[in-house]
C-alpha positions as CSV (number, residue, x, y, z in Angstrom):
1,M,55.0,37.5,54.0
2,Y,52.9,36.1,51.2
3,L,53.0,32.4,50.2
4,R,54.1,31.8,46.6
5,K,53.4,28.4,45.1
6,P,54.7,27.2,41.8
7,V,51.5,25.4,40.9
8,K,48.9,27.8,39.3
9,R,45.7,27.4,41.2
10,I,44.1,30.6,39.9
11,A,42.4,31.2,36.6
12,I,42.1,34.9,35.7
13,V,39.1,35.0,33.4
14,I,38.3,38.1,31.4
15,L,35.0,38.3,29.6
16,N,35.3,40.3,26.4
17,W,32.7,41.9,24.1
18,N,34.1,44.5,21.7
19,G,36.7,45.5,24.3
20,K,39.8,45.6,22.0
21,D,40.9,49.0,23.3
22,F,40.6,47.9,27.0
23,L,42.5,44.6,26.3
24,E,45.3,46.5,24.5
25,K,45.6,48.9,27.4
26,F,45.2,46.7,30.4
27,L,46.0,43.1,29.5
28,P,49.8,43.7,29.5
29,E,49.6,44.7,33.2
30,V,47.5,41.6,34.0
31,I,50.1,39.5,32.4
32,R,53.0,41.4,34.1
33,Y,51.6,41.2,37.6
34,S,49.6,37.9,37.5
35,N,51.2,35.4,35.0
36,S,53.5,33.7,37.5
37,L,50.6,32.9,39.8
38,S,47.8,32.3,37.3
39,R,46.4,30.9,34.1
40,I,44.9,33.7,32.0
41,V,41.8,33.1,29.8
42,I,39.8,35.4,27.6
43,I,36.2,34.5,27.0
44,D,35.0,36.3,23.9
45,N,31.3,37.0,23.4
46,A,31.4,37.1,19.6
47,S,33.2,40.4,19.4
48,S,33.1,42.3,16.1
49,D,35.9,44.8,16.8
50,N,39.1,42.8,16.0
51,S,39.6,41.8,19.6
52,I,40.5,38.2,18.4
53,S,43.0,39.6,15.9
54,L,44.6,41.7,18.6
55,L,44.9,38.7,20.9
56,T,46.3,36.3,18.4
57,Q,48.8,38.8,17.0
58,H,50.1,40.3,20.2
59,F,49.2,37.9,22.9
60,P,49.4,34.4,21.2
61,Y,50.1,32.7,24.5
62,I,46.8,33.8,26.0
63,E,44.0,31.2,25.9
64,I,40.8,32.2,24.2
65,I,37.4,30.7,24.4
66,Q,35.2,32.0,21.5
67,L,31.5,31.9,21.9
68,D,29.1,31.9,19.0
69,K,27.1,35.1,20.1
70,N,26.9,37.7,22.9
71,Y,25.5,35.9,25.9
72,G,25.9,38.9,28.2
73,F,28.0,38.9,31.4
74,T,26.0,36.0,32.9
75,G,25.8,33.6,30.0
76,G,29.3,34.4,28.8
77,Y,30.9,33.5,32.0
78,N,28.6,30.5,32.7
79,R,29.4,29.0,29.4
80,G,33.1,29.8,29.4
81,L,33.9,28.7,32.9
82,K,32.6,25.1,32.3
83,G,35.9,24.0,31.0
84,I,38.2,25.8,33.5
85,K,39.1,23.6,36.4
86,E,41.4,25.8,38.6
87,E,40.6,26.0,42.3
88,Y,40.0,29.8,42.2
89,Y,38.5,32.0,39.6
90,V,39.2,35.7,39.3
91,L,36.4,37.2,37.1
92,L,38.1,40.4,35.9
93,N,36.6,43.0,33.8
94,S,38.5,44.1,30.7
95,D,38.5,47.7,31.9
96,V,40.4,47.0,35.2
97,E,44.0,48.0,35.8
98,V,45.6,45.7,38.2
99,T,48.6,46.6,40.4
100,E,51.8,44.9,41.6
101,N,51.1,42.1,44.1
102,W,47.4,42.5,43.8
103,L,46.8,38.7,43.8
104,E,48.8,37.6,46.8
105,P,46.6,39.2,49.5
106,L,43.5,37.7,47.9
107,I,44.8,34.0,47.6
108,T,46.5,34.2,51.0
109,F,43.2,35.3,52.7
110,M,41.1,32.7,50.9
111,D,43.6,29.9,51.8
112,N,43.4,30.9,55.4
113,H,39.6,31.3,55.6
114,P,37.8,28.2,54.4
115,D,34.4,29.7,55.1
116,A,35.1,32.5,52.7
117,A,33.6,31.7,49.3
118,A,34.5,34.9,47.5
119,C,36.3,38.2,48.0
120,Q,37.2,41.4,46.2
121,P,40.1,43.9,46.3
122,K,39.6,47.6,46.9
123,I,38.2,49.1,43.8
124,K,39.3,52.7,43.0
125,S,38.5,55.0,40.1
126,Y,40.8,54.8,37.1
127,Q,39.9,58.4,36.1
128,D,40.3,59.9,39.6
129,R,42.7,57.6,41.4
130,D,42.0,59.1,44.9
131,L,38.3,58.2,44.7
132,F,36.6,54.9,45.2
133,E,34.9,53.4,42.2
134,H,31.1,52.9,41.9
135,A,31.1,49.2,41.2
136,G,32.4,47.7,44.5
137,A,34.5,50.4,46.3
138,A,35.6,48.8,49.5
139,G,32.9,46.1,49.7
140,G,29.1,45.9,48.9
141,Y,26.0,46.1,51.0
142,I,22.3,46.4,50.4
143,D,19.5,47.9,52.4
144,Y,16.3,46.1,53.4
145,L,14.6,47.2,50.2
146,G,17.3,45.8,48.0
147,Y,19.2,49.0,47.0
148,P,22.9,48.4,46.8
149,F,25.7,50.7,48.2
150,C,29.3,50.3,49.3
151,R,31.9,51.1,51.8
152,G,33.1,54.3,50.0
153,R,30.0,54.8,47.8
154,I,26.5,55.8,48.8
155,M,24.2,56.4,45.8
156,N,26.4,58.3,43.4
157,M,28.6,59.9,46.0
158,L,32.2,58.5,45.8
159,E,34.4,59.0,48.8
160,T,38.0,59.9,48.7
161,D,40.2,57.0,49.9
162,H,42.1,58.1,53.0
163,G,42.6,54.5,54.2
164,Q,39.4,54.7,56.2
165,Y,38.2,51.4,54.9
166,D,41.5,49.4,54.8
167,S,40.4,46.7,57.2
168,I,39.4,43.3,55.9
169,Q,35.6,43.2,56.3
170,R,32.8,40.7,55.8
171,V,30.4,42.3,53.3
172,F,27.1,41.4,51.5
173,W,28.4,41.4,48.0
174,A,31.7,41.5,46.1
175,T,32.0,43.3,42.8
176,G,31.7,41.4,39.5
177,A,34.5,43.8,38.2
178,C,37.0,41.8,40.1
179,L,35.6,38.8,41.8
180,F,37.9,36.3,43.4
181,I,35.8,33.1,44.0
182,R,36.2,29.4,44.7
183,S,35.4,27.6,41.5
184,K,33.6,24.8,43.4
185,V,31.2,27.3,45.1
186,F,30.5,29.1,41.8
187,H,29.4,25.7,40.1
188,E,27.6,24.5,43.2
189,Q,25.4,27.6,43.1
190,G,24.8,27.1,39.4
191,G,26.9,30.1,38.5
192,F,25.3,33.4,37.5
193,D,21.6,33.6,36.8
194,D,21.5,33.5,33.0
195,D,18.3,35.6,32.8
196,F,20.0,38.6,34.4
197,F,22.2,39.0,31.2
198,A,24.1,41.9,32.9
199,H,24.0,44.0,36.1
200,M,23.4,42.8,39.7
201,E,24.2,39.2,38.9
202,E,27.1,39.2,41.3
203,I,24.8,40.5,44.2
204,D,22.4,37.8,43.5
205,L,25.2,35.1,43.4
206,C,26.7,36.5,46.7
207,W,23.2,36.4,48.4
208,R,22.7,32.8,47.3
209,I,26.2,31.9,48.5
210,Q,25.5,33.4,51.9
211,Q,22.2,31.6,52.2
212,A,24.2,28.4,51.6
213,G,26.3,29.2,54.7
214,K,29.4,30.8,53.2
215,E,30.9,34.3,53.6
216,I,31.9,37.2,51.3
217,Y,34.7,39.5,52.2
218,V,36.7,42.6,50.9
219,V,40.6,42.5,51.2
220,P,41.6,46.1,50.7
221,E,45.3,45.3,50.9
222,S,44.8,44.3,47.2
223,Q,43.9,47.3,45.0
224,V,42.8,47.8,41.4
225,Y,41.5,50.6,39.3
226,H,38.3,50.4,37.3
227,V,37.2,52.5,34.4
228,G,33.5,51.5,34.7
229,G,30.7,51.9,32.2
230,G,32.7,50.3,29.5
231,T,29.8,48.3,28.0
232,L,26.8,50.2,29.1
233,P,27.6,53.8,30.3
234,K,25.5,55.6,33.0
235,N,22.2,57.0,32.0
236,N,21.7,54.4,29.3
237,P,18.1,53.2,29.1
238,R,19.1,49.6,28.6
239,K,21.2,49.8,31.8
240,T,18.2,51.4,33.6
241,Y,16.1,48.4,32.4
242,Y,18.5,45.7,33.6
243,N,19.1,47.4,37.0
244,F,15.4,47.8,37.8
245,R,14.4,44.4,36.4
246,N,17.3,42.4,37.9
247,N,16.8,44.0,41.3
248,L,13.3,42.7,41.4
249,F,14.4,39.3,40.1
250,M,16.9,39.2,42.9
251,L,14.6,40.2,45.6
252,F,11.8,37.8,44.5
253,K,14.3,34.8,44.4
254,N,16.1,35.5,47.7
255,L,14.0,37.4,50.2
256,P,12.7,35.4,53.2
257,G,9.0,34.4,52.8
258,N,7.8,36.7,55.6
259,Q,9.3,39.7,53.8
260,L,8.5,38.9,50.2
261,I,4.8,39.8,50.4
262,L,5.5,43.3,51.7
263,L,8.7,44.3,50.1
264,I,8.0,43.4,46.5
265,P,4.8,45.7,46.3
266,A,6.9,48.4,48.1
267,R,9.7,48.1,45.5
268,L,7.2,48.2,42.6
269,F,5.7,51.4,44.0
270,L,9.1,53.0,44.5
271,D,10.2,52.0,41.1
272,G,7.1,53.7,39.8
273,L,8.0,56.9,41.6
274,A,11.4,56.7,40.1
275,G,9.9,56.4,36.6
276,I,7.7,59.5,37.3
277,K,10.9,61.3,38.3
278,F,12.6,60.3,35.1
279,L,9.6,61.6,33.2
280,F,9.7,65.0,34.8
281,D,13.4,65.2,34.3
282,G,12.8,64.6,30.5
283,D,14.3,61.1,30.6
284,I,11.4,59.5,28.7
285,K,13.5,56.6,27.6
286,D,14.4,55.8,31.2
287,T,10.8,56.0,32.2
288,Y,9.9,53.5,29.5
289,A,12.8,51.3,30.7
290,V,11.3,51.1,34.1
291,F,7.9,50.2,32.7
292,K,9.5,47.5,30.5
293,S,11.4,46.2,33.5
294,H,8.1,45.6,35.4
295,L,6.5,43.9,32.5
296,S,9.5,41.5,32.3
297,F,9.3,40.9,36.0
298,Y,5.7,39.8,35.7
299,R,6.6,37.7,32.6
300,Y,9.3,35.8,34.6
301,V,7.4,35.3,37.8
302,L,6.8,31.6,37.3
303,R,10.4,30.9,36.2
304,N,11.7,32.9,39.2
305,L,9.4,31.0,41.5
306,S,10.9,27.7,40.3
307,K,14.4,29.2,41.0
308,R,13.3,30.4,44.3
309,R,12.1,26.9,45.4
310,K,15.3,25.4,44.2
311,Q,17.4,27.9,46.1
312,Q,15.5,27.4,49.3
313,K,16.6,23.8,49.4
314,L,20.2,25.1,49.7
315,V,19.5,27.5,52.5
316,V,21.1,26.9,55.9
317,K,20.5,28.7,59.2
318,H,23.4,31.1,58.8
319,P,22.0,34.6,58.3
320,S,23.1,36.8,55.5
321,R,25.4,39.6,56.7
322,G,25.5,43.2,55.4
323,I,21.9,44.0,55.0
324,Y,21.2,47.6,56.3
325,G,17.9,47.8,58.2
326,K,16.9,51.2,57.1
327,S,16.4,52.8,53.6
328,I,19.7,54.0,52.2
329,V,17.7,56.4,50.0
330,V,16.2,58.1,53.1
331,E,19.6,58.2,54.9
332,Y,21.2,59.9,51.8
333,F,18.5,62.3,50.7
334,I,16.6,63.1,53.9
335,N,19.2,62.5,56.7
336,K,22.1,63.8,54.5
337,I,24.5,60.8,55.3
338,K,27.0,60.8,52.4
339,H,29.7,58.6,53.9
340,F,29.5,55.0,54.8
341,K,31.3,55.4,58.1
342,D,28.5,57.8,59.3
343,L,25.8,55.0,58.9
344,P,24.8,53.8,62.4
345,S,26.5,50.4,62.7
346,N,23.7,49.0,64.8
347,N,21.4,49.0,61.7
348,F,23.4,46.4,59.9
349,S,22.6,42.7,60.2
């Protein structure tokens, strides 16, 4: 039986940029299934699609924080959350359909587990509701080279949900599409890294949180459906750029010193191979995006070195959990492992 408290301790915060259609479609369900437990706030990244008109006309009771320009996922949340003081934040994408009683399992779990800094629900595909969704599935992991994957999703292979991942599990990262996080922890860690703009910022934040001695979980009793690709669809060169660049940023900032010297050159080499593959596949813009991502990585080295030194002061002796000790790319393409449950458990930290 879930605990219901009259005091609203949760702020559901939706970052919007030209997401009028998503707000119109999904916000009523958020209000219907969440309003009694939470404060609902929209942070708007200077939308030009009449999002604000929709909100003021049809949802006049919803709070709006209007920013002066598009600061991206990272900058938008960092600026908007400064004035929101609730105990818990739910950072919710505008293209997520919530379900009845989705909040109760999350807050109950967090209230009962003080070492848990953040968690996520089970994320399933809005388009094919039997499948897990790419951005989070049933909890996120990375391999030792920094490539992310999930319980329920390896590479682009989405598993059908048969209840095989319905246990609460400690994971490496929780999805930014629906991130339930303690506000105190978010601000202690300095929020998202503004330089990321979008993509992989939640993995970077979860890694930093773990290095500070806290834990990340998935609570599959809570379930939501995610459209995905609402802002930058798959196969968009800009998305390729952010994914490659931000992954390098994340590794450079967070890898232990004894791994940094070996793994960064390895990743640069593997990225180069990916760029060549894009070229042979005719995706010239994606090849250029990989090249640009490396140039940006070099340009930001000193700034990221400063961030790394600052982060190392917060590191405690608790090891990060959920790092896979082999290459997930090799496991998928060479060893033909397509399902998370078939990965050898002894290879996880």
